[in-house]
N, C-alpha and C positions, 0 to 999 in steps of 0.2 A: 504494500500500500504506500502511496506517495505521501511524503511528509507535507503537512499543511504549513502555511506561512506562520500561523499561530504557534505551531510546534517548533518551527525553526527559530522564531523569535525567542520563545521561552527557553530553548536549549542554549541559545547564545547568552541570554541574561544569566542563566544558571552558571554557565562556564565563567563568565566575567565576574560574577559574585564570588565564586569559589576561588578564582585567581586573586581576588582582593582579600581573601581570608575572612569573609563574612558569612555568618549563619543567616538563615532566612529571617530569624527574629531580629538580628542586628540590622540587616538590610531593610527590613520592614520599618524599623524605627527611623532609619536614615531617610527612607522615602515617605514615611507617614502612612504606610499601608499595613493592613493586617497580614500576618504570616500566612494565614489560610489563603488569602487572595494571591500572594506571591507563589505559593505552592501550586495553585491552579494555573497561574500564568506560566510557570516554568514547565508544566506538563502539557501546555498548549490547550488547556481547557478553558481559558479566559481570553477574551479579546480586549486588550487595553485600549483606552482612548489615546488620541494624540497627546493630550495633556499628561496622561499617565506615563506614556513613553518618554516624554521630555523629563519628567521627574525621575524616572528610572535612570535615564542617561546621565543626568546631573549627579545623581547619587553615586554613579560609577566614575565620576570625574570626566565625563564625555559630553559632547554635544549630541543632539539627536541625530545629526548627520553622521557623526563618527560611529554612533551605535548602529545605524543602518548599514554603514559600510562593513562593519564586523558581521552583521547578520548575513549580508550578501556574500561575504568571503567564506562562510562556513561551508564545508562540503555537504552536499545533499545526502539525506538518508532515505 
């Protein structure tokens, strides 16, 4: 089955979060999101708004454009 954009985005966010050494709880506090939402997002079960994507990017020290470049660069699954 082809990976959806939501799944790919979530996989990228998870990878970047782990590289930053953050738990979902810590990352949630940094973003202002519940851990439960982040878990769903990382599994591709939630579709973030553009505003949420910008918050996530900023929490990772990136611009939204840089985050999308990283999403695009991930090998497809």
